[in-house]
Structures are given as structure tokens and as C-alpha cells.
KOLKOLVEX-575774 format. One line per 5 residues: number of its first residue (from 1); their letters; for each residue x, y, z of C-alpha. Coordinates in steps of 0.2 Angstrom, whole numbers, always signed. Layout:
NUM> a> X Y Z  ...
***
This chain:
1> amryg> -65 +322 -358  -78 +337 -358  -86 +337 -339  -69 +334 -332  -66 +347 -341
6> rlaia> -78 +356 -336  -72 +354 -318  -57 +359 -322  -64 +376 -326  -72 +376 -309
11> aacvg> -56 +373 -303  -45 +385 -312  -60 +400 -307  -58 +396 -291  -39 +402 -291
16> gmkrc> -45 +417 -302  -58 +421 -287  -46 +423 -274  -35 +433 -285  -47 +446 -288
21> aqlmv> -53 +446 -269  -34 +448 -267  -31 +462 -280  -44 +472 -270  -38 +472 -255
26> rygqr> -23 +474 -258  -29 +491 -267  -41 +494 -255  -28 +494 -240  -19 +508 -250
31> rhist> -31 +516 -260  -37 +535 -249  -55 +541 -254  -68 +557 -248  -73 +541 -236
36> gklln> -56 +537 -229  -46 +520 -236  -57 +514 -249  -59 +497 -237  -67 +506 -227
41> npvll> -81 +510 -239  -99 +500 -236  -98 +496 -254  -81 +488 -257  -85 +480 -245
46> trlsw> -103 +471 -249  -95 +467 -263  -81 +458 -255  -93 +447 -246  -104 +442 -259
51> lrhat> -84 +438 -268  -84 +428 -251  -98 +418 -252  -97 +415 -271  -79 +408 -272
56> itves> -82 +397 -256  -98 +390 -266  -87 +385 -281  -75 +378 -270  -86 +367 -263
61> lvall> -91 +361 -280  -76 +355 -284  -73 +348 -267  -88 +338 -268  -82 +331 -287
66> strld> -65 +327 -285  -68 +320 -270  -80 +307 -276  -68 +305 -291  -55 +303 -281
71> aglpv> -67 +288 -270  -70 +280 -283  -91 +285 -283  -104 +290 -296  -104 +306 -303
76> peely> -121 +311 -310  -119 +323 -325  -128 +336 -316  -116 +340 -306  -105 +343 -321
81> atcki> -115 +355 -329  -116 +363 -312  -99 +368 -310  -98 +373 -329  -114 +387 -326
86> mapel> -108 +396 -308  -90 +396 -306  -87 +404 -325  -103 +416 -323  -96 +421 -307
91> ywqat> -75 +423 -311  -85 +434 -322  -94 +442 -311  -81 +444 -300  -68 +453 -310
96> dylmq> -81 +464 -317  -81 +469 -297  -64 +470 -296  -61 +483 -312  -73 +495 -304
101> alggr> -64 +493 -287  -49 +501 -298  -59 +513 -308  -49 +521 -318  -34 +508 -315
106> gyiet> -44 +495 -321  -43 +497 -337  -23 +498 -340  -16 +482 -345  -4 +486 -331
111> nlapq> -16 +482 -319  -21 +466 -321  -38 +466 -320  -42 +468 -340  -33 +450 -343
116> mmrda> -40 +442 -331  -58 +448 -335  -51 +443 -354  -48 +425 -345  -66 +425 -339
121> rvlri> -74 +429 -351  -68 +417 -361  -74 +404 -351  -89 +408 -350  -90 +400 -369
126> fegpt> -75 +387 -367  -84 +369 -366  -98 +377 -370  -107 +390 -366  -118 +395 -349
131> etiam> -133 +396 -356  -133 +381 -370  -126 +369 -353  -139 +377 -342  -150 +371 -357
136> hlgar> -144 +353 -354  -146 +353 -336  -165 +359 -336  -169 +346 -346  -161 +334 -339
141> isgqa> -169 +337 -322  -185 +338 -332  -185 +320 -339  -168 +311 -334  -166 +315 -316
146> sqlka> -162 +295 -311  -145 +300 -309  -147 +315 -299  -159 +308 -287  -153 +293 -281
151> fmtsl> -136 +306 -279  -146 +314 -267  -151 +301 -259  -137 +293 -258  -129 +307 -247
156> kdhav> -141 +300 -232  -144 +317 -227  -159 +326 -222  -157 +343 -227  -150 +338 -245
161> tevge> -168 +328 -248  -174 +344 -243  -168 +354 -256  -170 +340 -271  -191 +341 -266
166> tlfev> -190 +360 -269  -180 +358 -285  -190 +348 -290  -208 +357 -283  -201 +371 -295
171> assiq> -194 +365 -310  -211 +357 -311  -222 +372 -308  -210 +385 -321  -213 +368 -334
176> aksla> -231 +369 -332  -234 +388 -332  -222 +386 -349  -234 +376 -355  -252 +383 -350
181> qvset> -256 +393 -364  -249 +382 -377  -250 +366 -386  -235 +355 -383  -233 +349 -399
186> saqgm> -235 +366 -408  -219 +378 -411  -222 +389 -401  -224 +375 -386  -209 +370 -391
191> karyq> -200 +387 -389  -210 +387 -371  -201 +372 -368  -184 +378 -370  -186 +392 -360
196> ahydi> -193 +379 -347  -176 +370 -349  -166 +387 -346  -174 +392 -332  -174 +376 -324
201> gqiga> -156 +375 -326  -153 +392 -320  -161 +386 -303  -156 +367 -303  -137 +376 -303
206> waiar> -138 +386 -286  -150 +370 -278  -136 +359 -281  -124 +375 -277  -134 +372 -262
211> ialkv> -130 +355 -257  -111 +356 -261  -109 +367 -246  -119 +359 -234  -109 +343 -240
216> anapq> -95 +353 -237  -103 +363 -221  -100 +381 -222  -103 +394 -216  -120 +397 -213
221> etldw> -121 +412 -221  -116 +408 -236  -129 +394 -235  -140 +407 -232  -132 +415 -246
226> aqqqf> -134 +403 -258  -151 +400 -253  -155 +419 -256  -151 +416 -274  -158 +402 -276
231> eqqsa> -177 +408 -268  -174 +425 -279  -175 +417 -297  -187 +406 -295  -198 +418 -289
236> qilaa> -192 +430 -306  -195 +416 -315  -213 +413 -311  -219 +428 -308  -212 +432 -329
241> dshks> -226 +430 -341  -217 +418 -350  -229 +420 -366  -225 +439 -366  -207 +437 -366
246> mafsa> -210 +427 -383  -218 +439 -390  -203 +446 -400  -201 +434 -416  -186 +431 -429
251> eeava> -196 +442 -440  -199 +455 -429  -180 +456 -426  -175 +455 -445  -187 +470 -444
256> wteac> -180 +479 -430  -161 +476 -434  -166 +484 -454  -173 +498 -447  -158 +500 -436
261> qrsig> -146 +498 -450  -156 +512 -456  -150 +523 -443  -133 +519 -439  -128 +518 -461
266> evdsq> -117 +504 -470  -106 +502 -456  -96 +488 -465  -88 +496 -476  -77 +504 -463
271> vaaae> -71 +487 -460  -54 +480 -469  -66 +465 -477  -51 +452 -472  -53 +457 -452
276> ldall> -73 +454 -454  -81 +436 -451  -90 +432 -466  -107 +428 -459  -108 +446 -449
281> qsvss> -106 +454 -465  -120 +461 -473  -127 +449 -489  -125 +465 -501  -105 +467 -496
286> vfrds> -102 +448 -499  -99 +450 -516  -95 +468 -518  -75 +469 -514  -63 +461 -528
291> kqvdk> -53 +458 -511  -62 +448 -504  -57 +431 -517  -56 +417 -501  -72 +422 -496
296> kvava> -79 +421 -517  -68 +404 -517  -77 +399 -499  -93 +401 -505  -93 +397 -522
301> dkvak> -86 +380 -515  -100 +377 -502  -115 +379 -514  -107 +371 -527  -105 +355 -516
306> riile> -120 +355 -508  -128 +355 -525  -118 +340 -531  -121 +333 -511  -141 +334 -516
311> rttaa> -141 +325 -532  -128 +309 -527  -136 +307 -511  -154 +307 -521  -144 +296 -534
316> aashs> -140 +285 -520  -158 +283 -512  -163 +277 -528  -149 +263 -527  -152 +259 -509
321> inpaa> -145 +246 -505  -147 +243 -483  -166 +248 -480  -160 +257 -464  -149 +268 -471
326> sekal> -163 +277 -482  -165 +295 -476  -185 +291 -470  -178 +275 -459  -163 +286 -454
331> sqwmv> -173 +300 -449  -188 +289 -439  -172 +277 -430  -165 +296 -426  -184 +307 -420
336> awiag> -187 +290 -409  -165 +289 -399  -169 +309 -398  -188 +305 -388  -181 +293 -379
341> klsvd> -166 +302 -372  -178 +317 -371  -193 +305 -360  -206 +315 -374  -215 +310 -385
346> lavid> -212 +308 -402  -223 +322 -408  -212 +334 -402  -198 +330 -411  -199 +339 -427
351> pgqaf> -184 +332 -440  -176 +351 -445  -175 +357 -428  -157 +358 -422  -150 +345 -412
356> vdygl> -147 +360 -399  -164 +367 -399  -168 +350 -390  -152 +351 -377  -140 +338 -387
361> dsvma> -123 +341 -379  -105 +336 -384  -107 +319 -374  -122 +316 -382  -114 +319 -402
366> velad> -104 +303 -395  -117 +293 -390  -127 +297 -407  -113 +295 -416  -109 +278 -409
371> dlgqh> -128 +270 -408  -130 +276 -426  -115 +264 -432  -120 +249 -423  -137 +255 -430
376> lglae> -130 +252 -446  -117 +239 -443  -104 +247 -450  -86 +240 -446  -78 +258 -445
381> pleat> -85 +271 -430  -93 +288 -437  -86 +304 -432  -93 +311 -414  -94 +329 -425
386> lawnf> -108 +323 -434  -121 +331 -426  -112 +347 -424  -107 +345 -446  -125 +340 -452
391> ptita> -136 +348 -438  -155 +343 -438  -160 +324 -441  -165 +327 -459  -149 +334 -466
396> lakhl> -137 +322 -453  -151 +307 -461  -148 +310 -478  -131 +313 -478  -130 +296 -472
401> nhtfn> -140 +291 -483  -127 +298 -495  -112 +291 -485  -116 +274 -486  -123 +272 -501
406> rrqqp> -105 +280 -507  -97 +265 -501  -110 +251 -508  -108 +258 -524  -93 +269 -529
411> hqlqa> -90 +270 -547  -109 +274 -553  -110 +286 -538  -95 +294 -543  -101 +296 -560
416> ekvna> -114 +304 -553  -103 +318 -547  -91 +322 -560  -107 +322 -569  -114 +336 -560
421> ekvna> -96 +346 -558  -98 +345 -577  -116 +351 -580  -111 +365 -568  -95 +368 -579
426> ekvka> -100 +369 -594  -115 +384 -587  -103 +396 -583  -98 +414 -589  -83 +416 -586
431> eecpt> -84 +433 -582  -103 +435 -573  -108 +435 -555  -127 +439 -553  -132 +451 -538
436> alasl> -146 +446 -536  -143 +431 -529  -161 +425 -524  -168 +427 -541  -159 +412 -547
441> tddel> -163 +394 -547  -151 +385 -539  -141 +378 -556  -140 +396 -560  -133 +398 -544
446> asals> -121 +384 -545  -116 +388 -563  -112 +409 -555  -101 +407 -543  -91 +389 -551
451> aelam> -89 +404 -566  -83 +413 -553  -72 +402 -544  -64 +398 -562  -59 +415 -564
456> vrgrn> -54 +420 -546  -42 +403 -545  -36 +409 -564  -29 +425 -558  -21 +420 -543
461> s> -13 +402 -552
***
């Protein structure tokens, strides 16, 4: 479903890009500037030329996929990913050119450009952000390219074969360069691999777009334009020092933004609590404002549930019935599953690393849930959203172990849950909500939050 959605998004972008061209020409014909008609200005004409090539490229991709689907021919996953990468990014650039061409008028809602820009902007995120899809495409080109290679071979076109050979040659060079100075199994090696996958995805999308242009018998100048984009990006990636680009660690990022905060001050206080996402608030403000009742309830519930889950999971682990459902066995199975999907060594897979870091997309998440259900011999299918709700192998293994054993021994585990809740409730002090959260133990934190939760709910009732 998401693959078809990505194709539909690309088709919508074709119409949007043509609309941008229509409005730019219409305005250019009527707007007079110091050099004459705006339409005769070389800057605008250069951008319209770019827009023509970009529109032909996206339209060729849509036509290639649609034609093959109508004919019942296989469409490699890489082609859907390319549609999602190329179309929204080119449409976004087109709307930016439109707004620039309109000047001050571009900012006014009645001139359509602002709405078009918002529409284009959301398409870069909807059905998967560009960066995520690019990293996934790069991972497939690096280790799971059999479908893509078979597709290229089936076209029986020498020019297409050359495009494919160039792509895989450059991809191999990027990967070798990224891992040249680091151990592949180290944390730094994993970062280098992720960066390489993203870079390969970027150039891979241009290579596949060139194939679509060739199949569509696109104008030679558009083919040359796409070739130039591929070559420029490849050269830029290969010339960059990937190891220096990763020198900015997470710790350094935090330190730098803390310095920024000292410069700009505590800005959160200027924003109404109801308008600011809880994930974007400063730590000190989460429990500061009495108006943030809903956020207190949500945080208290989350922490209390986490502690209860850990205790019931521990109880379940000590009474495990199915050896395959133990945390260790589940973790080992998922490590092997991901390693097999990515065609990498088992040692590369870190159970504490997020699934998305390995290029897991929505389709693979569904496959993981299906295969896990079969592995455990469950009569009912597992939820397809498991990989997003429990984003690491460790977290998912713990959840599945708890869930499986809860089904086997519901009475015992229910008693454990009730007892955990009772322990939390007995320790609370109704009028206290400590702010030094980092210094508290799990039990103290759960007790404090449960007290706050009880107090808040009492006021609301």
C-alpha cells in the first residue's frame, strides 16, 4: 500500500510542477522590470529550463512504474523509493522557484504560492521522509540489489546496462571510502555505513531516474541534465572527508545547543504550554506550569506503566513456557533476521540500535511482524506497528517475552501487575512532585509521579 502511495505522490508532484511552470510563465509575461519583461530575464528562463527537465524526469518515472504495473510486470522496490525521493524534492524546489519569481507577491496567500509550498513541503515527509527512504535505497543497492539488477537486465538496453554498471561501481567506491579508516563492527563503523547508505541512495535515485528517461525516450538535453546531476553528486560525495563530517558527536551537539540556550534565554516561557510539543520542551519546564496537567498525566502514566511492565516481564521470564519466547532467544532471532535482510555479518547488528538505523521501512516492519508471529507459532498475527512502538531489538524482545507469557499465565501476571501498582501507590505523598528527577531511583520516580497523577485526577474529578 505504501509503495503505491509513493507512486501516487510522484504523480501528484508532476501536476504540481506543471502548475508552477504555468504560473511562472503567466506572471513573467505580465510583469515588467528594469530589464524588460520578466519572462525574458535569463535567470527566470534558466529556472524554467530546470523545471522542464525536472518535470520530464518525474513524469518518466511515473510512466515507467505505471506501465509496468498495468502490464503485470515486476516493479523493483527501488523504483518506488526513487519516486518518493525524487518527486517531492524536485517539486519543493519548483515551488521555491515560483515564490522567488513572484517576489513579494509570493508571500501573499491569494497568489497561491504559499499553499503550494506547504503542500510540497508535507510530501517530503508523508509516506516516509526523504532521508529515511534514501538510506533504505542505499542499503538495498549495497546489499540487496538482485531485483534491481534483474530489472535492468530485462530492459535489454546497452545504455541502461552502462547506467547500472556505473551506479554499482560508484556505490562500491563510496562504501569502501567510508569504511577505509574505521572498523566495520565498531560504533564509528556503523555510523560510516549509515552515511554511505544515505549517499548511495541519493545517487542511486538519479541513476534510476536516468533509466526511466531512457525508457521514455526523453529529450537528449534532459538526459544530459540528469547525467550531470548524477556526476556532480557522485564527485561531491567521493571528494568529501566522511570521517571529518562525523566529528560532531551527539555530546558535542548537546553542549553546543546548551551554549545557544545561554545566548537566547529560556524561550519556552514565551510559548503557551498547550501549543508546544512535549518532546520539544526544556526539561525544567515539563513540571513547572500548573497548566500542563495533561502532560503531567501522560508522563506519569508512561513511567508507571514502564516500571510495571519491567516487573511483570521479569516475572514472566522466570516462568517462561516456550523457549523461543525468551528475551535472549527472541533477540538472537531478530539479529539473525536483520542480518539476513541486509546481507551483513551478525556482529554488525547491535540489539540496542534503533530499527530505523538499519534501514527498516514500513514494508520490512510488516514482514518482521509476520515472521515473528510464525516463529512463535501464534494463532493471531502480531501488530504491524511493533517495530515502531518498540524501536530496538532489545525493547521488542522484552515486550514479546512479556506478552507471550502473559497469555500463558494471565492470573499470575495480573497479580504481579496489581502488586506493582499497590507498591507504587503506598509510597506516594499526595502534595509532592520532586523536580530533581535525575537523582531519583525508579521506585522513587514511579511513586512521585503516581502521587502527582492521583492529585491531578482528584482536582479534575
